[in-house]
N, C-alpha and C positions, 0 to 999 in steps of 0.2 A: 090845301090838297090840289087845287087847280094847277099852280106852277109846278108842283112835283110831278103830276101826270103829264103835263105838256112838255117840259124841257129841263127840269131841275132834278136829276137823279141824286144830286149831292145832298138834298134834304130828305130823301126817302126814309131812312131809318128813324129820323127825328120826328117826322110827321106821323109815321105809323105808331111810334111809342106814345106820342101825345094824344093821338086819337082814342086811345083806350080810356082816357079820363074825361071825355067830353061831358058825360052825364053828371059827374061828381068830382070836379077838379079841386085840387088843393092849391095853396099858395105857391108851392114849389113848381107846380105845373104851369101856373101863370108866369112865373119867373123864366122858366124854360121857353115858353111861348114867346115872351118878349125878346129873348136872346135870338130865337129863330127869326122873328120878324125884323130885328135889327140887322141880322145877316142878309136877309132878302132885300131890304131897302138899301143896303150899302153895295149890293151887287146886282142891280137891275138889268145889266146888259149881258149877263152870262147866258150862253146858249150853246147848243150842240153843233159842232162843225162836221161836215162830211166832205171827203176828198175825192177828186177825180184822179185817174192814173196819169193823165197828161193835161196841160192847160187848154182851155177853150176860150178864145178871145171874146166871144159874144155872151159869155156869162156876166151877170151883174158883178160889179166890183165890190164885193163884201170886204169889210175890214178884217184883217187877219188876226188870229188869236195870239195872245201873249202867254208864255209859259211862266210858271213859278220859277224863281231864280235857280233853285236846286235842280230843275229839270231841263235847263237849256241844253241844246245840241243833242237831245235824246230823240231817236226816231223809233216809231212803232215797229216791232219786229214781225208783225203779222201780214200775211198776204191779203189780197183783195177777195177774201171769202168770208162767209158767215162763220163766226166762232163765238163761244160763250164762256162765261166764268160763273162759278157757283160756290157758295159758302153757306155755312150754317153756324149759328151761335147756340150751343146746347143749353136748354133749360132757362132761357132768358126771361120768360114770362113768370114772375115770382108767384102769383096766386095759383096758376095751373101747371107751371113748369113745362109748358110746351115751348118748342124751340123756334128760332127765327130763321127763315130762309131768305137769302139774298142772291139775286142773279142779275147778270148784265149780258146782253146779247149785242155783239159788235158787228158792224158792217160799214164799209167805206170810211173807215177811220174813226167813227163815232158810235155811240150807243143808239141802236134802233129799238131796243126793248130792255126794260129793267123793272125789277119788282122787289119789294120787301114785304114779306107776309109771315104771319104766325102759322106754324104747321097745325093741322087738325088732330094729329095723334101725339101722344106723349112718347118721345124716344127714350129707349132704355140706355142708350150710350151716344156719345158724340158721333161714332161711326154710323149708327142708325139714322141720326138726324141728318148727317151729310148725304146718306143714300137717298132719303126721302126728298131732300132738296135737289139732288141731281135728277131725280125722276120728274119733279115739277119743272125744272129747267129744260129737260129734254122735251116735254110736251110743248113748251113755248117755242123751242127751236123747230120742232116739226111743223108748227103752224107757219113760221117764217119760211121754211123750206118750201112748203106748199104755195105760199104767197109769191115767192120769187119764181117758182115754176110757172105760175099763172101770168106773170108779167114778162115772161120770156128770158129769165135769167136763172135757169135751174142749177141747183147745187149738185153736181155729179159725184163729188167725193163725200165721204163721211164728214159730218160737221164736228169739229174738235170742241170739246167741253173741258175746260181747265178746272181741276179739283185739287185741293191741298190735303185731302185725307186719304192716306194709303189704304186704310181699311175699306172705305167706300169704293175705291178703285178695284180692290180685290173682289168685293161682293159683286160689282157690276160685270166682272169678267169670269165669275165662277160658273155661270150658266145654270145654276140650281141653288135652291135654298140650303142653308146649313143649319146645324142645331141651334145656333144663336139667332137665326133669322126666320125660323118657322112661324113665329107668332105674328110676323108682319103681314099687313094686308096684301092680297094677291096683286092689286092694281099697281103697287110699287115695283113689282118684278117685271112689268112691261119694259122697263129700262134694259133688262137683259136681252129681250127680244130685239129691241132697236139696235143695240150694240152688235148682236149676232148678224143682223141684216145689213150691217155697214151703213146705217143711217147716221149713227153717232159713234164717236170714239172718245174715250175719256183719257186725258193726259194729266200727269201730276205736275203741279206748279208749286214753288215755295209760297208759304203763306204771305210773305211780304210782297210778293209779286201778284197776288190774287186780287184783281180789281173788285170782285164781289165782296171782299172783306169790308169795304166801305159801305156796303148795303146792310150790314148787320150790327155794327157797333161804332162808337166814337173812336177815332184814331188820333195819334199825335200829329201835329201840324204838318210836318214835312211829308209823312206817309199819306195823309189825307190829300194833299195837293198833288202828290205823285199819281194817285189813282184818279183824282179829279181831272188832271190834264189828259189822262188816257181816255176815260169814257166820255168826256166832253169834246173830244176830237181836237185837242190843242197840239198834239204831237203829229209830226209829219210821217205818214205811213211809208214804209219802205217801197211800196209799189209805185209811189209818185216819182216820176222821172223829173224831179225838180232840180233846177240849177240855181235856186234862190234860197240858200240856207239862211238860218237866223244869224243876226249880227251879235256882237258882244253884249248887247242889252236884252237879248232874248226875243227881239222882234224880227219879222221877216223883211227882206228887201222887197220893194213894191212890185209884186206880181200876184194879184189876188185871184187869178183865174184858175187855180187848182180847187178853190172852194166850190163845191157843188151846191151847198145850201148852208144856212145858218139860222138858228132860231134863238133869240130874236136877232135882227140884223142891225146891231149896234156895236160900237167898239167896246169890248170888255175893258174894265178898269180893274186889273188883277191886283188886289191888295192882300198880301200874305198874312196880314194881321186880322183878316176876317175869316172866320170859320165857324160852323155851327157848334 
């Protein structure tokens, strides 16, 4: 749990799933734990990178990240603002059938907040599960907006939250409950108020491009590393005025001064054959 909380969002759904069986694990759970530990021990240098808009010569010279081969030459399309991704896997928890929420909050090219959690209510549909997940993500984003205002970097525009469920988007913009949502707890409809006050705005994103999808379920290898390189800050954000693109091997030419921070500060050894 410690590496997941500190700097390893890539193991978040697996750690949460395994934690359900701590009191009475079966052999299959031990086998899954061994695979997870094998993945962690083979990738000890993975960490989250954050990017400055322009180089700064007096920054420490951190090693620059390496992309998965399928993701070379890809630049992040987001501006230097807070934005989030949300997803939900409906009815994942077999005994109780509560859904799994996944969220990723991005800033400065990397994830500053992420979470995988089971919802406390039983959703009647995938749309309802996505709506509850969007509300939980919105609460975390409001916290980060407040935090950034306190440190002198207020977010003046509405924070974009990317969601892949059209039904949840329509519910968030309906501004009132419908016949199919009257049974839901009132607290979830705070999302409508935050959208109306222009604190948040929900945008649709294709499921394959939704980074939070990796927080709710296992993915095929290439898609896993596509999201991994995004939330770990391995992609060059578009706002970086860099003149040092990657070479044909997926590595940067030697100018590490765009890196604002990295956790941990070791050279990643990106092995595409390692995945949880």
